[in-house]
mmCIF file of the N, C-alpha and C atoms, coordinates in Angstrom:
data_MODEL
# 
_entry.id   MODEL 
# 
loop_
_atom_site.group_PDB 
_atom_site.id 
_atom_site.type_symbol 
_atom_site.label_atom_id 
_atom_site.label_alt_id 
_atom_site.label_comp_id 
_atom_site.label_asym_id 
_atom_site.label_entity_id 
_atom_site.label_seq_id 
_atom_site.pdbx_PDB_ins_code 
_atom_site.Cartn_x 
_atom_site.Cartn_y 
_atom_site.Cartn_z 
_atom_site.occupancy 
_atom_site.B_iso_or_equiv 
_atom_site.pdbx_formal_charge 
_atom_site.auth_seq_id 
_atom_site.auth_comp_id 
_atom_site.auth_asym_id 
_atom_site.auth_atom_id 
_atom_site.pdbx_PDB_model_num 
ATOM 1   N N  . MET A 1 1  ? 0.760   -1.271 -0.193  1.00 0.00 ? 1  MET A N  1 
ATOM 2   C CA . MET A 1 1  ? 0.166   -0.087 -0.153  1.00 0.00 ? 1  MET A CA 1 
ATOM 3   C C  . MET A 1 1  ? 0.992   1.258  -0.060  1.00 0.00 ? 1  MET A C  1 
ATOM 4   N N  . LYS A 1 2  ? 0.718   2.111  -0.806  1.00 0.00 ? 2  LYS A N  1 
ATOM 5   C CA . LYS A 1 2  ? 1.086   3.527  -0.902  1.00 0.00 ? 2  LYS A CA 1 
ATOM 6   C C  . LYS A 1 2  ? 0.364   4.535  -0.433  1.00 0.00 ? 2  LYS A C  1 
ATOM 7   N N  . ILE A 1 3  ? 0.847   5.260  0.328   1.00 0.00 ? 3  ILE A N  1 
ATOM 8   C CA . ILE A 1 3  ? 0.379   6.445  1.143   1.00 0.00 ? 3  ILE A CA 1 
ATOM 9   C C  . ILE A 1 3  ? 1.032   7.791  0.916   1.00 0.00 ? 3  ILE A C  1 
ATOM 10  N N  . ILE A 1 4  ? 0.311   8.773  0.616   1.00 0.00 ? 4  ILE A N  1 
ATOM 11  C CA . ILE A 1 4  ? 1.164   10.168 0.393   1.00 0.00 ? 4  ILE A CA 1 
ATOM 12  C C  . ILE A 1 4  ? 0.649   10.946 1.304   1.00 0.00 ? 4  ILE A C  1 
ATOM 13  N N  . LEU A 1 5  ? 1.339   11.646 1.970   1.00 0.00 ? 5  LEU A N  1 
ATOM 14  C CA . LEU A 1 5  ? 1.389   12.420 3.314   1.00 0.00 ? 5  LEU A CA 1 
ATOM 15  C C  . LEU A 1 5  ? 1.747   14.292 2.755   1.00 0.00 ? 5  LEU A C  1 
ATOM 16  N N  . ASP A 1 6  ? 0.705   15.203 3.167   1.00 0.00 ? 6  ASP A N  1 
ATOM 17  C CA . ASP A 1 6  ? 1.448   16.392 3.449   1.00 0.00 ? 6  ASP A CA 1 
ATOM 18  C C  . ASP A 1 6  ? 1.445   16.983 4.081   1.00 0.00 ? 6  ASP A C  1 
ATOM 19  N N  . ILE A 1 7  ? 3.029   17.308 4.855   1.00 0.00 ? 7  ILE A N  1 
ATOM 20  C CA . ILE A 1 7  ? 3.122   17.777 6.092   1.00 0.00 ? 7  ILE A CA 1 
ATOM 21  C C  . ILE A 1 7  ? 3.413   19.178 6.032   1.00 0.00 ? 7  ILE A C  1 
ATOM 22  N N  . ASN A 1 8  ? 2.770   19.626 7.040   1.00 0.00 ? 8  ASN A N  1 
ATOM 23  C CA . ASN A 1 8  ? 2.619   21.130 6.737   1.00 0.00 ? 8  ASN A CA 1 
ATOM 24  C C  . ASN A 1 8  ? 3.609   22.221 7.698   1.00 0.00 ? 8  ASN A C  1 
ATOM 25  N N  . GLU A 1 9  ? 3.836   21.512 8.692   1.00 0.00 ? 9  GLU A N  1 
ATOM 26  C CA . GLU A 1 9  ? 4.899   22.078 9.759   1.00 0.00 ? 9  GLU A CA 1 
ATOM 27  C C  . GLU A 1 9  ? 6.582   21.580 9.385   1.00 0.00 ? 9  GLU A C  1 
ATOM 28  N N  . LYS A 1 10 ? 7.162   22.248 8.430   1.00 0.00 ? 10 LYS A N  1 
ATOM 29  C CA . LYS A 1 10 ? 8.523   21.707 8.296   1.00 0.00 ? 10 LYS A CA 1 
ATOM 30  C C  . LYS A 1 10 ? 9.393   21.413 9.299   1.00 0.00 ? 10 LYS A C  1 
ATOM 31  N N  . SER A 1 11 ? 9.222   22.063 10.502  1.00 0.00 ? 11 SER A N  1 
ATOM 32  C CA . SER A 1 11 ? 9.984   21.668 11.835  1.00 0.00 ? 11 SER A CA 1 
ATOM 33  C C  . SER A 1 11 ? 9.601   20.245 12.041  1.00 0.00 ? 11 SER A C  1 
ATOM 34  N N  . ARG A 1 12 ? 8.549   19.948 12.005  1.00 0.00 ? 12 ARG A N  1 
ATOM 35  C CA . ARG A 1 12 ? 8.215   18.539 12.426  1.00 0.00 ? 12 ARG A CA 1 
ATOM 36  C C  . ARG A 1 12 ? 8.525   17.531 11.474  1.00 0.00 ? 12 ARG A C  1 
ATOM 37  N N  . ILE A 1 13 ? 9.013   17.543 10.258  1.00 0.00 ? 13 ILE A N  1 
ATOM 38  C CA . ILE A 1 13 ? 9.184   16.558 9.439   1.00 0.00 ? 13 ILE A CA 1 
ATOM 39  C C  . ILE A 1 13 ? 10.524  15.595 9.827   1.00 0.00 ? 13 ILE A C  1 
ATOM 40  N N  . PRO A 1 14 ? 11.698  16.071 10.243  1.00 0.00 ? 14 PRO A N  1 
ATOM 41  C CA . PRO A 1 14 ? 12.539  15.217 10.444  1.00 0.00 ? 14 PRO A CA 1 
ATOM 42  C C  . PRO A 1 14 ? 12.367  14.354 11.590  1.00 0.00 ? 14 PRO A C  1 
ATOM 43  N N  . PHE A 1 15 ? 11.648  14.700 12.481  1.00 0.00 ? 15 PHE A N  1 
ATOM 44  C CA . PHE A 1 15 ? 10.957  14.007 13.498  1.00 0.00 ? 15 PHE A CA 1 
ATOM 45  C C  . PHE A 1 15 ? 10.381  12.907 12.975  1.00 0.00 ? 15 PHE A C  1 
ATOM 46  N N  . PHE A 1 16 ? 9.315   13.088 12.139  1.00 0.00 ? 16 PHE A N  1 
ATOM 47  C CA . PHE A 1 16 ? 8.170   12.274 11.680  1.00 0.00 ? 16 PHE A CA 1 
ATOM 48  C C  . PHE A 1 16 ? 8.918   11.146 10.704  1.00 0.00 ? 16 PHE A C  1 
ATOM 49  N N  . LEU A 1 17 ? 9.889   11.616 9.947   1.00 0.00 ? 17 LEU A N  1 
ATOM 50  C CA . LEU A 1 17 ? 10.810  10.929 9.382   1.00 0.00 ? 17 LEU A CA 1 
ATOM 51  C C  . LEU A 1 17 ? 11.526  9.761  9.826   1.00 0.00 ? 17 LEU A C  1 
ATOM 52  N N  . GLU A 1 18 ? 12.043  10.156 10.849  1.00 0.00 ? 18 GLU A N  1 
ATOM 53  C CA . GLU A 1 18 ? 13.059  9.258  11.922  1.00 0.00 ? 18 GLU A CA 1 
ATOM 54  C C  . GLU A 1 18 ? 11.734  8.089  12.323  1.00 0.00 ? 18 GLU A C  1 
ATOM 55  N N  . LEU A 1 19 ? 10.885  8.663  12.602  1.00 0.00 ? 19 LEU A N  1 
ATOM 56  C CA . LEU A 1 19 ? 9.835   7.923  13.354  1.00 0.00 ? 19 LEU A CA 1 
ATOM 57  C C  . LEU A 1 19 ? 9.364   6.560  12.222  1.00 0.00 ? 19 LEU A C  1 
ATOM 58  N N  . ILE A 1 20 ? 8.815   7.109  11.035  1.00 0.00 ? 20 ILE A N  1 
ATOM 59  C CA . ILE A 1 20 ? 8.863   6.396  10.086  1.00 0.00 ? 20 ILE A CA 1 
ATOM 60  C C  . ILE A 1 20 ? 9.861   5.283  9.768   1.00 0.00 ? 20 ILE A C  1 
ATOM 61  N N  . LYS A 1 21 ? 11.017  5.996  9.626   1.00 0.00 ? 21 LYS A N  1 
ATOM 62  C CA . LYS A 1 21 ? 12.170  5.099  9.340   1.00 0.00 ? 21 LYS A CA 1 
ATOM 63  C C  . LYS A 1 21 ? 12.335  3.885  10.317  1.00 0.00 ? 21 LYS A C  1 
ATOM 64  N N  . SER A 1 22 ? 12.192  4.165  11.705  1.00 0.00 ? 22 SER A N  1 
ATOM 65  C CA . SER A 1 22 ? 12.440  3.207  12.747  1.00 0.00 ? 22 SER A CA 1 
ATOM 66  C C  . SER A 1 22 ? 11.234  2.173  12.795  1.00 0.00 ? 22 SER A C  1 
ATOM 67  N N  . LEU A 1 23 ? 10.379  2.390  11.714  1.00 0.00 ? 23 LEU A N  1 
ATOM 68  C CA . LEU A 1 23 ? 9.205   0.780  11.697  1.00 0.00 ? 23 LEU A CA 1 
ATOM 69  C C  . LEU A 1 23 ? 9.807   0.127  10.415  1.00 0.00 ? 23 LEU A C  1 
ATOM 70  N N  . ASP A 1 24 ? 9.768   -1.332 10.694  1.00 0.00 ? 24 ASP A N  1 
ATOM 71  C CA . ASP A 1 24 ? 10.741  -2.311 10.141  1.00 0.00 ? 24 ASP A CA 1 
ATOM 72  C C  . ASP A 1 24 ? 9.425   -2.582 8.931   1.00 0.00 ? 24 ASP A C  1 
ATOM 73  N N  . TYR A 1 25 ? 8.303   -2.036 9.205   1.00 0.00 ? 25 TYR A N  1 
ATOM 74  C CA . TYR A 1 25 ? 7.310   -2.793 8.062   1.00 0.00 ? 25 TYR A CA 1 
ATOM 75  C C  . TYR A 1 25 ? 7.383   -1.334 7.164   1.00 0.00 ? 25 TYR A C  1 
ATOM 76  N N  . VAL A 1 26 ? 7.991   -0.261 7.228   1.00 0.00 ? 26 VAL A N  1 
ATOM 77  C CA . VAL A 1 26 ? 7.680   1.113  6.469   1.00 0.00 ? 26 VAL A CA 1 
ATOM 78  C C  . VAL A 1 26 ? 9.004   1.287  5.642   1.00 0.00 ? 26 VAL A C  1 
ATOM 79  N N  . LYS A 1 27 ? 8.764   1.370  4.260   1.00 0.00 ? 27 LYS A N  1 
ATOM 80  C CA . LYS A 1 27 ? 9.721   1.768  3.535   1.00 0.00 ? 27 LYS A CA 1 
ATOM 81  C C  . LYS A 1 27 ? 9.714   3.131  2.730   1.00 0.00 ? 27 LYS A C  1 
ATOM 82  N N  . VAL A 1 28 ? 10.566  4.192  3.139   1.00 0.00 ? 28 VAL A N  1 
ATOM 83  C CA . VAL A 1 28 ? 10.231  5.360  2.831   1.00 0.00 ? 28 VAL A CA 1 
ATOM 84  C C  . VAL A 1 28 ? 11.177  5.327  1.421   1.00 0.00 ? 28 VAL A C  1 
ATOM 85  N N  . ILE A 1 29 ? 10.302  5.756  0.120   1.00 0.00 ? 29 ILE A N  1 
ATOM 86  C CA . ILE A 1 29 ? 10.970  5.406  -1.028  1.00 0.00 ? 29 ILE A CA 1 
ATOM 87  C C  . ILE A 1 29 ? 11.180  6.715  -1.806  1.00 0.00 ? 29 ILE A C  1 
ATOM 88  N N  . SER A 1 30 ? 10.703  7.571  -1.581  1.00 0.00 ? 30 SER A N  1 
ATOM 89  C CA . SER A 1 30 ? 10.831  9.078  -2.037  1.00 0.00 ? 30 SER A CA 1 
ATOM 90  C C  . SER A 1 30 ? 10.444  10.185 -1.114  1.00 0.00 ? 30 SER A C  1 
ATOM 91  N N  . GLU A 1 31 ? 11.346  11.623 -0.917  1.00 0.00 ? 31 GLU A N  1 
ATOM 92  C CA . GLU A 1 31 ? 10.412  12.723 -0.499  1.00 0.00 ? 31 GLU A CA 1 
ATOM 93  C C  . GLU A 1 31 ? 10.632  13.475 -1.692  1.00 0.00 ? 31 GLU A C  1 
ATOM 94  N N  . VAL A 1 32 ? 9.411   14.253 -1.518  1.00 0.00 ? 32 VAL A N  1 
ATOM 95  C CA . VAL A 1 32 ? 9.346   15.218 -2.592  1.00 0.00 ? 32 VAL A CA 1 
ATOM 96  C C  . VAL A 1 32 ? 9.374   16.691 -2.076  1.00 0.00 ? 32 VAL A C  1 
ATOM 97  N N  . GLU A 1 33 ? 10.198  17.673 -2.040  1.00 0.00 ? 33 GLU A N  1 
ATOM 98  C CA . GLU A 1 33 ? 10.094  18.940 -1.673  1.00 0.00 ? 33 GLU A CA 1 
ATOM 99  C C  . GLU A 1 33 ? 9.728   20.125 -2.523  1.00 0.00 ? 33 GLU A C  1 
ATOM 100 N N  . ASP A 1 34 ? 9.883   19.635 -3.954  1.00 0.00 ? 34 ASP A N  1 
ATOM 101 C CA . ASP A 1 34 ? 9.612   20.414 -5.090  1.00 0.00 ? 34 ASP A CA 1 
ATOM 102 C C  . ASP A 1 34 ? 8.221   20.670 -5.123  1.00 0.00 ? 34 ASP A C  1 
ATOM 103 N N  . LYS A 1 35 ? 7.306   22.325 -4.940  1.00 0.00 ? 35 LYS A N  1 
ATOM 104 C CA . LYS A 1 35 ? 5.957   22.016 -4.920  1.00 0.00 ? 35 LYS A CA 1 
ATOM 105 C C  . LYS A 1 35 ? 5.175   21.588 -6.175  1.00 0.00 ? 35 LYS A C  1 
ATOM 106 N N  . HIS A 1 36 ? 6.109   21.930 -7.417  1.00 0.00 ? 36 HIS A N  1 
ATOM 107 C CA . HIS A 1 36 ? 5.254   21.504 -8.537  1.00 0.00 ? 36 HIS A CA 1 
ATOM 108 C C  . HIS A 1 36 ? 5.179   20.020 -8.807  1.00 0.00 ? 36 HIS A C  1 
ATOM 109 N N  . LYS A 1 37 ? 6.396   19.329 -8.566  1.00 0.00 ? 37 LYS A N  1 
ATOM 110 C CA . LYS A 1 37 ? 6.182   17.883 -8.139  1.00 0.00 ? 37 LYS A CA 1 
ATOM 111 C C  . LYS A 1 37 ? 5.222   17.321 -7.146  1.00 0.00 ? 37 LYS A C  1 
ATOM 112 N N  . SER A 1 38 ? 5.014   17.932 -6.273  1.00 0.00 ? 38 SER A N  1 
ATOM 113 C CA . SER A 1 38 ? 4.174   17.572 -5.241  1.00 0.00 ? 38 SER A CA 1 
ATOM 114 C C  . SER A 1 38 ? 2.812   17.924 -5.554  1.00 0.00 ? 38 SER A C  1 
ATOM 115 N N  . LEU A 1 39 ? 2.359   18.920 -6.627  1.00 0.00 ? 39 LEU A N  1 
ATOM 116 C CA . LEU A 1 39 ? 1.074   18.857 -6.903  1.00 0.00 ? 39 LEU A CA 1 
ATOM 117 C C  . LEU A 1 39 ? 0.970   17.891 -8.164  1.00 0.00 ? 39 LEU A C  1 
ATOM 118 N N  . LEU A 1 40 ? 1.824   17.592 -8.834  1.00 0.00 ? 40 LEU A N  1 
ATOM 119 C CA . LEU A 1 40 ? 1.628   16.884 -9.767  1.00 0.00 ? 40 LEU A CA 1 
ATOM 120 C C  . LEU A 1 40 ? 1.256   15.207 -9.296  1.00 0.00 ? 40 LEU A C  1 
ATOM 121 N N  . ILE A 1 41 ? 2.218   15.073 -8.090  1.00 0.00 ? 41 ILE A N  1 
ATOM 122 C CA . ILE A 1 41 ? 1.852   13.614 -7.485  1.00 0.00 ? 41 ILE A CA 1 
ATOM 123 C C  . ILE A 1 41 ? 0.318   13.546 -6.780  1.00 0.00 ? 41 ILE A C  1 
ATOM 124 N N  . ASN A 1 42 ? 0.060   14.615 -6.434  1.00 0.00 ? 42 ASN A N  1 
ATOM 125 C CA . ASN A 1 42 ? -1.192  14.989 -5.601  1.00 0.00 ? 42 ASN A CA 1 
ATOM 126 C C  . ASN A 1 42 ? -2.175  14.551 -6.694  1.00 0.00 ? 42 ASN A C  1 
ATOM 127 N N  . ASP A 1 43 ? -2.346  15.390 -7.735  1.00 0.00 ? 43 ASP A N  1 
ATOM 128 C CA . ASP A 1 43 ? -3.320  14.873 -8.797  1.00 0.00 ? 43 ASP A CA 1 
ATOM 129 C C  . ASP A 1 43 ? -3.399  13.330 -9.339  1.00 0.00 ? 43 ASP A C  1 
ATOM 130 N N  . LEU A 1 44 ? -2.217  12.949 -9.606  1.00 0.00 ? 44 LEU A N  1 
ATOM 131 C CA . LEU A 1 44 ? -2.145  11.922 -9.842  1.00 0.00 ? 44 LEU A CA 1 
ATOM 132 C C  . LEU A 1 44 ? -2.949  11.018 -9.092  1.00 0.00 ? 44 LEU A C  1 
ATOM 133 N N  . ALA A 1 45 ? -2.378  10.993 -7.678  1.00 0.00 ? 45 ALA A N  1 
ATOM 134 C CA . ALA A 1 45 ? -2.905  10.154 -6.499  1.00 0.00 ? 45 ALA A CA 1 
ATOM 135 C C  . ALA A 1 45 ? -4.619  10.454 -6.676  1.00 0.00 ? 45 ALA A C  1 
ATOM 136 N N  . GLU A 1 46 ? -5.193  11.375 -6.755  1.00 0.00 ? 46 GLU A N  1 
ATOM 137 C CA . GLU A 1 46 ? -6.605  11.867 -6.812  1.00 0.00 ? 46 GLU A CA 1 
ATOM 138 C C  . GLU A 1 46 ? -7.151  11.275 -8.157  1.00 0.00 ? 46 GLU A C  1 
ATOM 139 N N  . ALA A 1 47 ? -6.390  10.941 -9.179  1.00 0.00 ? 47 ALA A N  1 
ATOM 140 C CA . ALA A 1 47 ? -7.172  10.126 -10.515 1.00 0.00 ? 47 ALA A CA 1 
ATOM 141 C C  . ALA A 1 47 ? -7.081  8.649  -10.219 1.00 0.00 ? 47 ALA A C  1 
ATOM 142 N N  . PHE A 1 48 ? -5.769  8.319  -9.747  1.00 0.00 ? 48 PHE A N  1 
ATOM 143 C CA . PHE A 1 48 ? -6.181  6.803  -9.131  1.00 0.00 ? 48 PHE A CA 1 
ATOM 144 C C  . PHE A 1 48 ? -7.223  6.615  -8.564  1.00 0.00 ? 48 PHE A C  1 
ATOM 145 N N  . ASN A 1 49 ? -7.368  7.526  -7.238  1.00 0.00 ? 49 ASN A N  1 
ATOM 146 C CA . ASN A 1 49 ? -8.484  7.215  -6.370  1.00 0.00 ? 49 ASN A CA 1 
ATOM 147 C C  . ASN A 1 49 ? -9.834  7.168  -7.025  1.00 0.00 ? 49 ASN A C  1 
ATOM 148 N N  . ASP A 1 50 ? -9.937  7.972  -8.107  1.00 0.00 ? 50 ASP A N  1 
ATOM 149 C CA . ASP A 1 50 ? -11.537 8.507  -8.753  1.00 0.00 ? 50 ASP A CA 1 
ATOM 150 C C  . ASP A 1 50 ? -11.683 6.923  -9.779  1.00 0.00 ? 50 ASP A C  1 
ATOM 151 N N  . VAL A 1 51 ? -10.367 6.586  -10.302 1.00 0.00 ? 51 VAL A N  1 
ATOM 152 C CA . VAL A 1 51 ? -10.438 5.182  -11.190 1.00 0.00 ? 51 VAL A CA 1 
ATOM 153 C C  . VAL A 1 51 ? -10.758 4.039  -10.034 1.00 0.00 ? 51 VAL A C  1 
ATOM 154 N N  . ARG A 1 52 ? -10.125 3.782  -8.886  1.00 0.00 ? 52 ARG A N  1 
ATOM 155 C CA . ARG A 1 52 ? -10.525 3.129  -7.926  1.00 0.00 ? 52 ARG A CA 1 
ATOM 156 C C  . ARG A 1 52 ? -12.357 3.338  -7.632  1.00 0.00 ? 52 ARG A C  1 
ATOM 157 N N  . LEU A 1 53 ? -12.668 4.561  -7.074  1.00 0.00 ? 53 LEU A N  1 
ATOM 158 C CA . LEU A 1 53 ? -14.016 4.662  -6.910  1.00 0.00 ? 53 LEU A CA 1 
ATOM 159 C C  . LEU A 1 53 ? -14.927 4.246  -7.963  1.00 0.00 ? 53 LEU A C  1 
ATOM 160 N N  . HIS A 1 54 ? -14.629 4.561  -9.377  1.00 0.00 ? 54 HIS A N  1 
ATOM 161 C CA . HIS A 1 54 ? -15.321 4.155  -10.181 1.00 0.00 ? 54 HIS A CA 1 
ATOM 162 C C  . HIS A 1 54 ? -15.388 2.805  -10.846 1.00 0.00 ? 54 HIS A C  1 
ATOM 163 N N  . GLU A 1 55 ? -14.208 2.001  -10.433 1.00 0.00 ? 55 GLU A N  1 
ATOM 164 C CA . GLU A 1 55 ? -14.515 0.311  -10.290 1.00 0.00 ? 55 GLU A CA 1 
ATOM 165 C C  . GLU A 1 55 ? -15.229 -0.209 -9.262  1.00 0.00 ? 55 GLU A C  1 
ATOM 166 N N  . GLN A 1 56 ? -15.356 0.352  -8.277  1.00 0.00 ? 56 GLN A N  1 
ATOM 167 C CA . GLN A 1 56 ? -16.381 -0.017 -7.394  1.00 0.00 ? 56 GLN A CA 1 
ATOM 168 C C  . GLN A 1 56 ? -17.680 0.311  -7.598  1.00 0.00 ? 56 GLN A C  1 
ATOM 169 N N  . GLY A 1 57 ? -17.919 1.316  -8.468  1.00 0.00 ? 57 GLY A N  1 
ATOM 170 C CA . GLY A 1 57 ? -19.322 1.717  -8.803  1.00 0.00 ? 57 GLY A CA 1 
ATOM 171 C C  . GLY A 1 57 ? -19.729 2.825  -7.976  1.00 0.00 ? 57 GLY A C  1 
ATOM 172 N N  . LYS A 1 58 ? -18.957 3.524  -7.275  1.00 0.00 ? 58 LYS A N  1 
ATOM 173 C CA . LYS A 1 58 ? -19.156 4.579  -6.233  1.00 0.00 ? 58 LYS A CA 1 
ATOM 174 C C  . LYS A 1 58 ? -18.978 6.204  -7.077  1.00 0.00 ? 58 LYS A C  1 
ATOM 175 N N  . LYS A 1 59 ? -18.494 5.939  -8.036  1.00 0.00 ? 59 LYS A N  1 
ATOM 176 C CA . LYS A 1 59 ? -18.153 7.515  -9.079  1.00 0.00 ? 59 LYS A CA 1 
ATOM 177 C C  . LYS A 1 59 ? -18.497 7.155  -10.441 1.00 0.00 ? 59 LYS A C  1 
ATOM 178 N N  . LYS A 1 60 ? -18.948 8.227  -11.163 1.00 0.00 ? 60 LYS A N  1 
ATOM 179 C CA . LYS A 1 60 ? -19.275 8.040  -12.632 1.00 0.00 ? 60 LYS A CA 1 
ATOM 180 C C  . LYS A 1 60 ? -18.276 9.125  -12.996 1.00 0.00 ? 60 LYS A C  1 
ATOM 181 N N  . LEU A 1 61 ? -17.606 8.569  -14.088 1.00 0.00 ? 61 LEU A N  1 
ATOM 182 C CA . LEU A 1 61 ? -16.270 9.135  -14.491 1.00 0.00 ? 61 LEU A CA 1 
ATOM 183 C C  . LEU A 1 61 ? -16.971 9.401  -16.104 1.00 0.00 ? 61 LEU A C  1 
ATOM 184 N N  . LYS A 1 62 ? -16.384 10.617 -16.885 1.00 0.00 ? 62 LYS A N  1 
ATOM 185 C CA . LYS A 1 62 ? -16.945 11.064 -18.065 1.00 0.00 ? 62 LYS A CA 1 
ATOM 186 C C  . LYS A 1 62 ? -16.063 9.971  -18.976 1.00 0.00 ? 62 LYS A C  1 
ATOM 187 N N  . SER A 1 63 ? -16.615 9.841  -20.344 1.00 0.00 ? 63 SER A N  1 
ATOM 188 C CA . SER A 1 63 ? -16.443 8.987  -21.388 1.00 0.00 ? 63 SER A CA 1 
ATOM 189 C C  . SER A 1 63 ? -15.224 9.967  -22.086 1.00 0.00 ? 63 SER A C  1 
ATOM 190 N N  . ALA A 1 64 ? -14.425 9.259  -22.896 1.00 0.00 ? 64 ALA A N  1 
ATOM 191 C CA . ALA A 1 64 ? -13.447 10.355 -23.916 1.00 0.00 ? 64 ALA A CA 1 
ATOM 192 C C  . ALA A 1 64 ? -14.283 11.033 -24.653 1.00 0.00 ? 64 ALA A C  1 
ATOM 193 N N  . LYS A 1 65 ? -15.633 10.460 -24.932 1.00 0.00 ? 65 LYS A N  1 
ATOM 194 C CA . LYS A 1 65 ? -16.754 11.036 -25.780 1.00 0.00 ? 65 LYS A CA 1 
ATOM 195 C C  . LYS A 1 65 ? -16.934 12.336 -25.204 1.00 0.00 ? 65 LYS A C  1 
ATOM 196 N N  . GLU A 1 66 ? -17.680 12.108 -24.121 1.00 0.00 ? 66 GLU A N  1 
ATOM 197 C CA . GLU A 1 66 ? -18.113 13.708 -23.267 1.00 0.00 ? 66 GLU A CA 1 
ATOM 198 C C  . GLU A 1 66 ? -16.589 14.511 -23.162 1.00 0.00 ? 66 GLU A C  1 
ATOM 199 N N  . LEU A 1 67 ? -15.418 13.946 -22.857 1.00 0.00 ? 67 LEU A N  1 
ATOM 200 C CA . LEU A 1 67 ? -14.631 15.124 -22.798 1.00 0.00 ? 67 LEU A CA 1 
ATOM 201 C C  . LEU A 1 67 ? -14.110 15.663 -24.053 1.00 0.00 ? 67 LEU A C  1 
ATOM 202 N N  . LEU A 1 68 ? -14.327 14.958 -25.119 1.00 0.00 ? 68 LEU A N  1 
ATOM 203 C CA . LEU A 1 68 ? -13.894 15.835 -26.254 1.00 0.00 ? 68 LEU A CA 1 
ATOM 204 C C  . LEU A 1 68 ? -15.168 16.584 -26.514 1.00 0.00 ? 68 LEU A C  1 
ATOM 205 N N  . HIS A 1 69 ? -16.068 16.214 -26.398 1.00 0.00 ? 69 HIS A N  1 
ATOM 206 C CA . HIS A 1 69 ? -17.680 17.386 -26.657 1.00 0.00 ? 69 HIS A CA 1 
ATOM 207 C C  . HIS A 1 69 ? -17.448 18.335 -25.667 1.00 0.00 ? 69 HIS A C  1 
ATOM 208 N N  . GLU A 1 70 ? -16.805 18.669 -24.737 1.00 0.00 ? 70 GLU A N  1 
ATOM 209 C CA . GLU A 1 70 ? -16.354 19.542 -23.803 1.00 0.00 ? 70 GLU A CA 1 
ATOM 210 C C  . GLU A 1 70 ? -15.623 20.744 -24.553 1.00 0.00 ? 70 GLU A C  1 
ATOM 211 N N  . LEU A 1 71 ? -14.663 20.007 -25.288 1.00 0.00 ? 71 LEU A N  1 
ATOM 212 C CA . LEU A 1 71 ? -13.478 21.041 -25.893 1.00 0.00 ? 71 LEU A CA 1 
ATOM 213 C C  . LEU A 1 71 ? -14.047 21.631 -27.012 1.00 0.00 ? 71 LEU A C  1 
# 
């Protein structure tokens, strides 16, 4: 399972990372500090969540035709 976190207080980040790294069942894959990359990752995670909800029948997504029609 992948989890994306946004930590608002920069002073707390070192403590949090140390805590996470001390857990043998958690692997820190990447730390993103670039605001632009962070927004892209957030958008991508939201899109994956939308697809998951669509597959579960909990959200209706637009078809490609509907998207093209809007343009």
